[in-house]
C-alpha positions as CSV (number, residue, x, y, z in Angstrom):
1,M,0.0,0.1,-0.2
2,H,1.1,3.9,-0.6
3,R,2.4,6.0,1.3
4,E,-0.6,8.6,0.3
5,D,-3.2,5.7,0.8
6,I,-2.7,5.2,4.6
7,L,-2.5,8.5,5.3
8,I,-6.1,8.9,3.4
9,I,-7.6,6.0,4.8
10,A,-5.4,7.2,8.7
11,Y,-7.5,10.2,7.4
12,L,-10.7,9.1,6.8
13,I,-10.9,6.7,10.3
14,S,-9.8,10.3,11.7
15,S,-12.8,12.1,10.5
16,V,-15.2,9.3,11.4
17,L,-14.1,9.2,15.1
18,F,-14.3,13.2,15.4
19,I,-17.6,12.8,13.9
20,F,-18.6,10.2,16.3
21,G,-17.4,11.8,19.0
22,I,-19.4,14.7,18.7
23,K,-22.5,12.5,18.4
24,N,-21.9,11.2,21.9
25,L,-21.4,14.8,23.2
26,S,-25.3,15.4,23.4
27,G,-26.1,13.0,25.7
28,V,-24.9,13.1,29.2
29,K,-24.7,10.5,29.6
30,T,-22.5,9.5,26.4
31,A,-20.1,12.3,26.4
32,R,-17.6,11.0,28.1
33,R,-17.0,8.4,25.5
34,G,-17.4,11.2,22.9
35,N,-14.3,12.7,24.2
36,F,-12.3,9.4,24.7
37,L,-13.1,8.8,20.5
38,A,-12.4,12.9,19.3
39,A,-9.1,12.8,21.3
40,L,-8.2,8.9,20.0
41,G,-9.1,10.6,16.6
42,M,-6.8,13.5,17.2
43,F,-3.6,11.6,18.2
44,L,-4.4,8.8,15.1
45,A,-4.6,12.3,12.5
46,V,-1.3,14.2,14.6
47,V,0.9,10.6,14.2
48,V,0.0,9.6,10.6
49,T,1.1,14.0,9.6
50,L,3.8,13.8,11.8
51,W,4.9,10.3,9.6
52,D,3.7,12.1,6.4
53,Q,5.8,15.4,6.6
54,K,8.9,12.8,7.1
55,I,10.4,15.1,9.5
56,V,13.6,14.4,10.8
57,G,14.1,16.2,14.7
58,Y,11.5,15.7,17.1
59,E,13.4,16.1,19.6
60,L,11.2,20.1,20.1
61,I,7.4,17.7,18.8
62,V,8.5,14.9,21.9
63,A,9.1,18.2,24.4
64,G,5.9,19.8,22.9
65,I,3.6,17.2,23.4
66,F,5.1,16.4,27.4
67,L,4.7,20.4,28.1
68,G,1.3,20.4,26.8
69,A,0.7,17.2,28.4
70,L,2.1,18.3,31.3
71,I,0.5,22.1,31.5
72,G,-3.1,20.1,30.7
73,T,-3.1,17.6,33.1
74,V,-2.6,20.4,36.2
75,M,-4.7,22.6,34.6
76,A,-7.6,19.6,35.0
77,M,-7.1,19.1,37.9
78,K,-6.4,22.2,39.5
79,V,-9.4,24.2,37.5
80,A,-12.3,24.1,39.5
81,M,-15.7,23.7,38.0
82,T,-16.9,28.0,38.6
83,G,-12.8,28.2,36.6
84,M,-14.1,26.3,33.9
85,P,-16.0,28.8,31.4
86,Q,-12.6,30.8,31.8
87,M,-10.4,27.4,30.6
88,V,-12.7,27.2,27.6
89,A,-12.2,30.8,26.7
90,L,-8.2,30.4,26.8
91,L,-8.2,27.0,24.9
92,N,-10.2,29.0,22.6
93,G,-8.2,31.6,22.0
94,F,-5.2,29.6,21.6
95,G,-6.5,27.8,19.0
96,G,-6.8,30.9,17.0
97,A,-3.7,31.6,18.0
98,A,-2.1,28.3,16.8
99,S,-3.9,29.0,13.0
100,L,-2.3,32.6,13.1
101,L,1.1,31.8,13.5
102,V,0.8,28.5,11.4
103,A,-0.8,30.6,8.4
104,Q,1.6,34.0,8.9
105,A,4.5,31.1,8.7
106,E,3.6,29.8,6.2
107,F,2.9,33.2,3.9
108,V,6.6,34.0,5.6
109,H,8.3,31.0,4.1
110,A,6.4,30.4,1.4
111,P,4.5,32.8,-0.2
112,S,1.9,31.6,-2.4
113,H,0.7,32.8,-5.8
114,D,-2.4,30.4,-6.2
115,I,-4.8,32.9,-5.0
116,P,-7.3,30.2,-3.3
117,V,-4.5,29.4,-0.4
118,A,-3.3,33.3,-0.4
119,V,-7.7,34.2,0.5
120,S,-7.1,31.1,2.9
121,I,-3.8,32.8,4.6
122,V,-5.6,35.9,4.5
123,L,-9.1,34.0,6.7
124,S,-7.3,32.3,8.8
125,I,-5.1,35.5,10.1
126,L,-8.3,37.5,10.5
127,I,-10.3,34.8,12.5
128,G,-7.6,33.6,14.3
129,G,-6.3,36.8,15.9
130,V,-9.5,38.4,16.4
131,T,-10.4,34.8,18.1
132,F,-7.1,35.2,20.1
133,T,-7.8,38.6,21.9
134,G,-11.5,38.0,21.7
135,S,-11.1,34.9,23.9
136,L,-8.2,37.4,26.1
137,I,-10.9,39.7,26.6
138,A,-13.7,37.1,27.7
139,F,-11.1,34.8,29.6
140,G,-10.8,38.6,31.8
141,K,-13.9,39.4,32.1
142,L,-15.3,35.7,33.5
143,Q,-12.6,36.2,35.9
144,G,-12.8,39.5,37.3
145,V,-9.8,41.5,35.9
146,V,-11.7,43.5,32.8
147,T,-14.6,45.0,33.9
148,E,-18.0,43.0,33.8
149,K,-19.5,46.1,32.2
150,S,-20.1,47.0,28.7
151,V,-17.3,49.1,27.2
152,M,-18.4,51.7,25.0
153,F,-17.2,54.8,23.2
154,P,-18.6,57.0,20.3
155,L,-18.1,56.0,16.7
156,Q,-17.2,52.2,18.1
157,H,-19.2,50.4,15.5
158,P,-18.2,52.5,12.6
159,L,-14.6,52.2,13.7
160,N,-15.2,48.6,13.7
161,A,-16.4,48.0,10.2
162,L,-14.0,50.6,9.3
163,L,-11.1,48.3,10.2
164,I,-12.7,45.2,8.5
165,L,-13.0,47.0,5.5
166,V,-9.6,48.0,5.8
167,T,-9.0,44.2,6.2
168,V,-10.2,43.0,3.5
169,A,-9.1,45.5,1.2
170,L,-5.1,44.8,2.2
171,G,-6.4,40.7,2.2
172,L,-6.9,41.8,-1.6
173,F,-3.8,43.3,-2.2
174,M,-1.8,40.3,0.0
175,A,-3.7,37.6,-2.0
176,M,-2.6,39.4,-5.6
177,G,0.7,38.8,-4.7
178,A,3.5,40.8,-6.4
179,H,0.7,42.8,-8.7
180,G,-0.8,43.4,-5.4
181,V,2.3,45.0,-4.4
182,E,3.3,46.8,-7.8
183,S,-0.7,48.3,-7.3
184,L,-0.3,49.6,-3.5
185,H,3.3,51.2,-4.7
186,S,1.9,53.1,-7.5
187,M,-0.6,54.9,-5.1
188,G,2.1,56.5,-3.4
189,M,2.5,53.4,-0.7
190,G,5.9,52.4,-1.4
191,F,6.6,51.2,2.0
192,L,4.3,48.0,2.1
193,T,5.8,44.6,1.4
194,L,4.0,41.6,1.0
195,D,5.3,40.5,4.6
196,R,4.2,43.8,5.9
197,L,1.2,43.1,4.5
198,S,0.7,40.3,6.5
199,Y,1.7,41.5,9.6
200,I,-0.8,44.9,9.1
201,I,-2.9,42.3,9.0
202,A,-2.4,40.6,11.7
203,G,-2.4,43.7,13.9
204,I,-5.2,44.6,12.6
205,A,-7.5,41.3,13.7
206,L,-5.5,41.3,17.0
207,L,-7.2,44.9,18.0
208,L,-10.5,43.8,16.5
209,G,-10.6,41.3,19.0
210,I,-10.3,43.5,21.3
211,L,-12.9,46.1,20.1
212,L,-15.9,43.0,19.3
213,V,-15.6,41.7,23.2
214,I,-15.4,44.8,24.7
215,P,-18.4,46.0,24.6
216,I,-20.4,42.7,25.7
217,G,-21.5,42.8,29.0
218,G,-20.9,40.5,31.1
219,A,-24.2,38.4,31.3
220,D,-24.2,37.7,27.7
221,M,-20.9,35.9,28.4
222,P,-22.8,32.0,27.1
223,V,-23.0,33.0,23.8
224,V,-19.9,34.5,23.1
225,I,-17.7,31.8,24.4
226,S,-20.3,29.8,21.9
227,L,-19.2,32.1,19.5
228,L,-15.3,32.3,19.7
229,N,-15.4,28.5,19.9
230,S,-17.4,28.7,15.9
231,Y,-14.4,31.6,15.0
232,S,-11.9,28.9,16.4
233,G,-13.1,26.5,14.1
234,I,-13.4,28.1,11.4
235,A,-10.1,29.5,11.5
236,A,-8.3,25.8,11.4
237,A,-10.4,25.5,8.9
238,T,-8.9,27.8,6.5
239,T,-6.1,26.9,7.8
240,G,-5.8,23.3,6.4
241,F,-6.7,24.6,3.3
242,V,-3.5,26.8,3.9
243,L,-1.8,23.1,4.9
244,Q,-3.9,21.5,2.1
245,N,-4.4,19.3,5.3
246,T,-7.7,17.6,4.7
247,V,-8.5,16.4,8.7
248,L,-7.9,19.3,9.5
249,I,-10.5,21.0,7.4
250,I,-13.2,18.2,8.5
251,T,-12.5,19.1,11.9
252,G,-12.2,22.5,11.6
253,S,-15.6,23.1,9.9
254,L,-17.0,20.2,12.3
255,V,-16.0,23.0,15.0
256,G,-17.3,25.7,13.8
257,A,-20.4,24.4,12.1
258,S,-21.3,23.1,15.7
259,G,-20.3,27.0,17.4
260,I,-22.7,28.5,15.2
261,I,-25.5,25.9,16.0
262,L,-25.3,26.2,19.7
263,T,-24.6,30.5,19.2
264,Q,-28.1,30.3,17.6
265,I,-29.3,28.4,20.3
266,M,-28.0,30.4,22.7
267,C,-28.7,34.0,21.2
268,K,-32.6,32.5,21.1
269,S,-32.4,32.0,24.6
270,M,-31.0,35.2,25.2
271,N,-33.1,37.2,22.8
272,R,-30.8,38.0,20.8
273,S,-30.1,37.9,17.1
274,L,-27.0,36.4,15.5
275,M,-26.1,40.0,13.9
276,N,-26.4,41.7,17.0
277,V,-24.1,39.4,18.5
278,L,-21.3,39.6,15.6
279,L,-21.5,43.0,15.6
280,G,-20.9,43.2,19.2
281,G,-23.4,45.5,20.1
282,F,-25.8,43.6,22.9
283,G,-25.3,43.7,27.1
284,Q,-24.6,47.4,26.9
285,T,-26.7,49.6,29.6
286,P,-30.4,50.7,28.3
287,T,-30.8,54.3,27.7
288,V,-34.5,54.2,28.1
289,S,-35.6,54.9,31.9
290,S,-38.0,53.0,33.6
291,G,-39.0,55.8,36.2
292,E,-38.3,56.1,39.7
293,K,-36.2,53.1,40.6
294,K,-39.1,50.4,42.8
295,Q,-37.4,49.4,46.6
296,I,-37.6,45.7,47.1
297,T,-38.4,44.5,50.4
298,V,-37.5,41.1,50.9
299,K,-39.1,38.0,53.6
300,E,-36.1,36.4,55.1
301,I,-36.7,32.7,56.7
302,G,-34.4,30.8,58.7
303,V,-33.3,27.3,58.9
304,E,-35.9,25.4,61.0
305,E,-39.0,27.9,58.4
306,A,-37.3,26.3,55.0
307,A,-38.0,22.4,56.4
308,M,-41.0,23.2,57.2
309,V,-42.3,24.3,53.9
310,F,-40.1,21.5,52.2
311,E,-42.1,18.9,54.5
312,T,-44.6,19.9,52.9
313,A,-44.2,20.4,49.1
314,R,-45.2,17.1,47.2
315,S,-43.7,18.6,43.7
316,I,-40.1,21.1,43.6
317,I,-38.3,22.2,40.8
318,V,-34.8,22.9,41.7
319,V,-33.2,25.7,39.5
320,P,-29.8,25.6,40.1
321,G,-27.6,28.8,39.2
322,Y,-23.8,30.0,39.2
323,G,-24.5,30.3,43.5
324,M,-24.8,26.3,43.3
325,A,-21.2,26.6,41.0
326,V,-19.4,29.0,43.4
327,A,-20.0,27.3,46.6
328,Q,-19.8,23.4,44.7
329,A,-22.9,22.6,46.3
330,Q,-24.0,20.4,43.5
331,H,-23.5,16.9,45.4
332,V,-25.5,18.6,48.7
333,V,-27.9,19.7,46.3
334,R,-28.6,16.2,45.3
335,E,-28.8,14.6,48.6
336,L,-31.3,17.3,48.9
337,G,-33.1,15.6,46.2
338,E,-32.8,12.2,47.1
339,L,-34.1,12.7,50.8
340,L,-37.3,14.8,49.8
341,E,-37.4,11.5,46.8
342,K,-38.0,9.1,49.7
343,H,-40.5,11.6,51.9
344,G,-42.5,11.4,49.0
345,A,-41.7,14.0,46.8
346,Q,-41.4,14.8,43.3
347,V,-38.2,16.5,42.8
348,R,-36.8,17.8,39.1
349,F,-34.5,20.4,38.2
350,A,-34.8,23.2,35.5
351,I,-31.6,24.5,32.7
352,H,-31.5,27.2,32.0
353,P,-29.6,27.3,28.5
354,V,-27.2,30.5,29.7
355,A,-27.8,29.8,33.2
356,G,-24.2,29.9,34.6
357,R,-21.1,30.9,32.9
358,M,-21.2,28.7,29.4
359,P,-23.5,26.3,27.2
360,G,-24.6,23.3,28.9
361,H,-23.0,25.1,32.9
362,M,-25.3,23.4,35.1
363,N,-26.0,20.2,33.1
364,V,-22.1,19.4,33.1
365,L,-22.3,20.2,37.4
366,L,-25.0,18.2,38.2
367,A,-24.0,14.9,36.1
368,E,-20.4,15.6,38.2
369,A,-23.0,14.9,40.9
370,N,-25.1,11.6,39.3
371,V,-28.1,13.1,39.3
372,P,-29.9,11.5,36.6
373,Y,-30.0,13.3,33.2
374,E,-34.0,12.2,33.0
375,K,-34.7,14.9,35.7
376,L,-32.0,18.1,34.0
377,L,-35.4,19.4,32.0
378,E,-34.6,21.9,29.7
379,M,-36.7,25.7,30.0
380,D,-39.2,24.7,27.4
381,Q,-40.2,21.0,28.6
382,I,-40.7,22.3,32.1
383,N,-41.3,25.9,32.3
384,D,-45.4,25.5,32.1
385,D,-45.4,23.4,35.0
386,F,-44.1,26.1,37.6
387,A,-48.1,27.1,38.1
388,N,-48.6,23.3,39.2
389,T,-45.4,23.0,41.2
390,D,-46.0,23.3,45.4
391,L,-42.1,24.7,45.8
392,A,-39.5,25.9,42.9
393,L,-35.7,26.1,45.0
394,V,-33.2,29.2,43.2
395,I,-29.5,28.4,43.8
396,G,-27.8,31.4,42.7
397,A,-29.8,32.0,39.2
398,N,-30.7,35.4,39.3
399,D,-30.8,37.1,35.8
400,V,-32.8,34.0,34.3
401,T,-35.8,34.2,36.6
402,N,-36.3,37.9,36.8
403,P,-39.8,38.7,35.7
404,A,-38.5,42.2,34.1
405,A,-37.3,40.6,31.7
406,R,-41.2,40.5,30.6
407,H,-42.4,43.6,31.1
408,D,-39.4,46.0,31.7
409,E,-38.4,47.9,28.0
410,A,-35.4,49.8,30.3
411,S,-34.0,46.7,31.9
412,P,-30.9,44.8,29.3
413,I,-32.4,41.5,29.9
414,Y,-36.0,42.9,28.3
415,G,-37.4,39.9,26.2
416,M,-34.6,37.4,27.3
417,P,-37.3,33.9,27.8
418,I,-36.8,33.1,31.7
419,L,-38.0,30.5,34.1
420,N,-41.7,31.1,35.1
421,V,-40.5,30.3,39.0
422,D,-42.5,33.2,40.4
423,K,-46.0,31.2,39.4
424,A,-45.1,28.6,41.7
425,Q,-47.0,28.4,44.8
426,T,-43.7,28.7,46.9
427,V,-40.1,30.5,45.9
428,I,-37.3,30.1,48.0
429,V,-34.1,31.8,47.1
430,V,-30.6,30.9,48.2
431,K,-28.1,33.5,47.8
432,R,-24.9,34.3,50.0
433,S,-26.1,37.9,49.7
434,L,-28.8,40.4,48.1
435,R,-25.9,41.9,45.3
436,S,-27.7,42.1,41.8
437,G,-26.6,39.5,39.5
438,Y,-24.7,39.2,36.2
439,A,-26.3,41.7,34.0
440,G,-26.3,44.3,37.5
441,I,-30.0,44.5,38.2
442,D,-32.0,43.6,41.1
443,N,-34.7,40.3,40.5
444,E,-38.0,41.9,41.1
445,L,-39.1,38.3,42.2
446,Y,-37.5,38.8,45.3
447,G,-39.7,41.1,46.8
448,F,-43.0,39.2,45.7
449,D,-45.6,37.7,48.3
450,N,-44.9,34.1,47.4
451,C,-41.3,34.3,47.2
452,L,-38.4,33.9,50.7
453,M,-34.8,34.6,50.7
454,Y,-32.7,32.2,52.8
455,L,-29.7,34.0,52.4
456,G,-26.2,32.3,53.1
457,D,-23.4,30.3,51.0
458,A,-25.1,27.5,49.0
459,K,-23.4,24.4,50.5
460,E,-23.7,25.7,53.6
461,A,-27.7,26.8,53.5
462,I,-28.1,23.3,52.3
463,S,-26.6,21.3,54.3
464,K,-27.8,22.6,57.3
465,L,-31.4,22.5,55.6
466,I,-30.5,18.4,54.8
467,A,-30.0,17.6,58.7
468,E,-33.2,20.0,59.9
469,I,-35.4,17.8,57.4
470,K,-33.5,14.8,58.7
471,A,-33.8,16.0,62.0
472,S,-37.6,16.6,62.2
473,K,-38.3,12.7,61.2
């Protein structure tokens, strides 16, 4: 069998493993297997690519593998589940940076005279640069080192549009090769060379990544992470065209397409349009004034009163949010659910698509705690059931339960589909404090007559609740 035949077969097997891997990632029960299949496919692709390229010196490659494996192992073991969104943002950024550097190096090493390849190089540099710095800003917002608020300045969108147009124009001249440089020289830009064009495009792309993400408020980070994940896949696919590597094209296309689909789902859940996300124009502070701010009067309860409410409830819906993730309370939440079921109550979990800091954040946490997958219900599946529910337990989920989204046009979350927890007979909210949520606004729910506030760290508060319920039986 010829070398090319072996390469084609290996790439085909890798591609099939990627497809089955993504398919398995769609379910909690099969996600681990899907991750293994995708990793196996990538390992096979890397091995046969190195073999095909006939690389003589493997010292740097082996060193890179060991160093990368060491860093990855440490991160996987040290990073808490609350920091997983930041980690995902960084990984997206590294993927974009890799595409940018590979395309840049390929062009500097051997400037292409093939128009399709030259266009692919320009796109790899542009998308990779935007993904890298955009992901760093997303990481900063999630980590708290960059302001979570929307950062706007005059003529921001026109500036972004101008930079994109300049990049496209310079990219066209770059793709034209020597003829493009001659055209620029004839227009009085004699200082420009092909190498300098590529560096200028890379610089603009890095700047665009910052400018496109800083206007986005922290509450919208799940959408941003999903979109940047798609960008990293598209950048990888265009780099595959640069290197003429089939498996990289397939892999990047799969990631890019799945990321776009997920972004559309997130946009629908946030009541945002995809174009609105692409322009980086959402998450801003609204200019409409709804008049004098209403004073919210909350009703606090202690652990004894909370236990009495739970003991009389026959149907309970748990709404997890970032407060559960911060306190790492998913295990005691599962224990509480099991205890209530032993006493004859029906317990289910309502998952808002953008609860937490990344898509699927709550699903991952609860699956880690071995909560049965069939009890994790999406918003559309369970929202109508709140009206017939005795008790809704909200754990830190602030913005996704705020009734202001239905009627307050001045609210930054106006129009966002929310969980109808306010329609339950009784609502108990577990929060560390009465501070506003990630969107920076107060939750009207906390002043409703049927809402009770059980303040405290989620893990500690629910542990006390479990002990009180056990002691009363």
